[in-house]
N, C-alpha and C positions, 0 to 999 in steps of 0.2 A: 466434465468437472467431475463424475463419479467412476471414470477411470482415474483420474489422477488422486483420487481419495483411497482406489485400491492398493496403486502404487505405494502411496506413503505408508498405508495399514502394514503393505508387507514389509517396507523396507525398516518398521517400528519393529515387527516380528522379528525379524531375522537378527536386527542389530541389540535386541532384548534374549536371544534366546543365545546369543552368543558370552552373556554375562551368566545366564542358568548355572547352579551347580547341575556336574554329570560325573560321570566316572566311567572308565574302561578296565574290568579285572582280568589279568592274563593270566592263566595258572595251565602252562604247559598246552594240552590241545581244547581246553574248556576256556571258552573268552563270554562275559559278562559285559552287557553294555546297556547305561542309561543317560538320557539325555545328550549325548555325543553322538556325531553324525558319520556315515561311512569315512569319509575322506579321512577323518581325527584317530579310527581305527587303523586304517591301512596305514597310516604316516607313523604311528606306533608299532605296529607289527615291523614295520621294514626298519625304523629305527633301534629295535629291541632284538631282532630277529624272533618274533613271536618269542620272549623269554615269559619268567613269571616277575608280574608289574603290576603295579598299577596306578592308572592316571587319572586325575580328577581337573574337573576345573571349578573351582571353591572362592565367592567372592570375586568373580571376572578374573582369579587371577587360576595360570597350570600349571599342577605339581605333577612329578614322578616319584613313587616310591618303591624301589628295587630290591631293600631291605629283606632279606628272607623271613624273620620273625615277623614283623607286620604285614606281610603278604601272606603267612600262613595265619594269625591274627582274622584277616581278611575272608581268609576261604572258609575260617571254622565258622565267620559270622554266616556265610550263605549256604553252608553246609545242609541244611535241614532243608530247606529250600532245593537245593541239588539231590536231593535222597528221592525227591517224588518225581523226578525224571524216569525212572524204569514203569513207575506205577502209571504217569502220565503216558508213555509211549505203547506201554500196552492197551491202556483204553483207546488210544488211536488206533492201532493196530486193528483192535475189536472192530470199532464203529467203520474203519475201513471196507473189513469184511463181512459186517454183515448189509452197508450200503448197495456192496457189490452184487451180492445175491439180491436184494429186495431190487437193483435194479434190472437185473436181467428178468424176474420175475416180472417188474410194471412194464419191462420193453417188450414181450409177448402180447399177441394182439388176442389173444383166449387163453382162462386160464384154468384148468381145474378143479374140483372141489377144496384138494387136498392142496394146490398151489393157493389158491387162496387163503387157506387156514396158516400154511406157512408164511407167506406175505402179511396177514396180519401178523404172526406171532413174529415175525420181522419188525414191524413197526412197535412192536412193545417193547421189544430188546433193545431198540433204537433211542426208543424215550429215556428207558432204563441209563443208558449209558450214555445218554448225551446229561441227564442227571448226575450222574458222578461225572463228566467231567469239568459242569459246573462247579460240584463241592471242590473238586480238585483245585481249580483255578483259583476260588474262592480261598482255599489254604493255601495256593504259592503267593495268592496276593498279599494275605497275612504276614507269610515269613516274610516276603519280602519287604514289604515296610519294617519290620522288627530288624531285619539284618540293617538296612541302608540307616536306619536310627545309629545303629551300632557304628554304621561304618564312618557317618560324619561325625561321633564324636572321637571316632580314633582316630583320623585323617585330620581334624581339628587338632587333636594331642601330637601328631607326627610332624605337624607345621608347624609346631610352637618347641620344638625339640628339637627340628632341623633336618629330621628323617625325611621330608617329605622334601624334595628337592623343588625350585621353583626353575619353568624351563621359561625361555625368552620367547617371546610371541615373534 
């Protein structure tokens, strides 16, 4: 009985996820995806040769936008979020460098007094980096929420205007 309930719950989740709103934004070498799955991403990339497009699933229907002006407007909506990428990458590199050095010291059987002090400094620096990473993540999430609000308003407008083309299932 319990197994049957789990199967039923999984089936309901899969069915409802296909009706949830989702998007794939492909702008040259940069792709942003939310709510879609890998199969949908691969299918769109194959269909459009990785060009500039916005694919959305809205209210259970799928649409494709390839109009350059609209794709550029979508790109502008996400520009502030994308601008955080270099800083996030720098923080990630710094964390990796500090982690590597701390791991090297922690793997030693015995540490000198100077090494113990350095390890303490590394842990302090890692806490500061983790704080910066959390702050950047929070900023990115806020910018993404704002961009998505604008995206859905624009998508609805493009559906009404006929710019967003309905895709057959």
